[in-house]
C-alpha positions in Angstrom: 13.4 -16.3 5.6 9.7 -16.7 4.8 6.8 -14.9 6.6 3.2 -15.7 6.5 0.9 -12.9 5.3 -3.0 -12.6 4.9 -3.9 -11.9 1.2 -7.3 -10.5 0.7 -8.9 -10.6 -2.8 -11.5 -8.2 -3.9 -14.0 -8.0 -6.9 -12.6 -9.4 -10.0 -9.6 -11.0 -8.1 -12.0 -13.0 -5.8 -13.8 -14.2 -8.8 -10.6 -15.3 -10.5 -9.2 -17.1 -7.4 -12.5 -18.3 -5.9 -11.3 -17.0 -2.6 -12.0 -14.0 -0.4 -8.7 -14.5 1.5 -5.9 -16.9 2.2 -2.6 -17.1 4.1 0.5 -17.7 2.3 4.1 -17.9 3.0 6.5 -15.6 1.2 9.9 -14.2 1.5 10.1 -11.3 4.1 11.9 -9.1 1.7 11.0 -8.8 -2.1 9.8 -6.6 -4.7 6.1 -5.8 -5.2 6.3 -7.6 -8.6 7.9 -10.6 -6.9 5.0 -10.6 -4.5 2.6 -10.5 -7.5 4.4 -13.4 -9.2 3.8 -15.4 -5.9 0.2 -14.9 -6.2 0.1 -15.6 -9.8 1.9 -18.9 -9.4 -0.9 -20.0 -6.9 -3.5 -18.3 -9.1 -2.7 -18.4 -12.8 -6.0 -16.8 -13.7 -4.9 -13.6 -11.9 -2.8 -12.9 -15.0 -5.9 -11.4 -16.5 -5.9 -8.5 -14.1 -1.9 -8.0 -13.9 -1.9 -4.7 -16.0 -4.6 -3.0 -13.9 -4.3 -4.4 -10.4 -3.2 -2.4 -7.3 -1.8 -3.9 -4.1 -2.3 -2.5 -0.6 0.1 -3.5 1.9 -1.0 -2.7 5.5 -3.7 -0.5 3.9 -1.3 1.6 1.8 -1.4 1.3 -2.0 1.8 0.0 -3.7 2.2 -0.2 -7.4 3.6 -3.4 -9.0 7.3 -2.9 -9.8 10.7 -3.0 -8.4 9.8 -1.1 -5.2 11.1 -3.4 -2.2 8.9 -4.3 0.7 9.6 -5.8 3.9 6.8 -8.0 5.1 6.2 -9.0 8.8 4.4 -11.9 10.1 0.6 -11.4 9.9 0.8 -8.5 7.4 -2.2 -7.8 5.4 -2.0 -7.7 1.5 -5.0 -6.6 -0.4 -5.3 -7.4 -4.4 -7.6 -4.7 -5.6 -8.5 -5.1 -9.4 -9.6 -2.2 -11.5 -13.3 -1.2 -10.8 -15.5 -1.2 -13.7 -17.9 1.6 -14.5 -17.5 5.1 -15.5 
């Protein structure tokens, strides 16, 4: 079953996608890495930040990996790339 979620892009991810946000339909049960793969399919340039990106689901950080998440209609997913600077 698919669920519509709002994806927010910040900093470098917004630059790579050309978007600040979009609504996408994804499986309601998937791993954080599968969620990332869906985003990369839509925006192949995101692969440039894959190794360093952090996702936030409902304002809680989640690492890319095999952690399973349950998405609900209207959930917010933020793509937070690494911040530059020292």
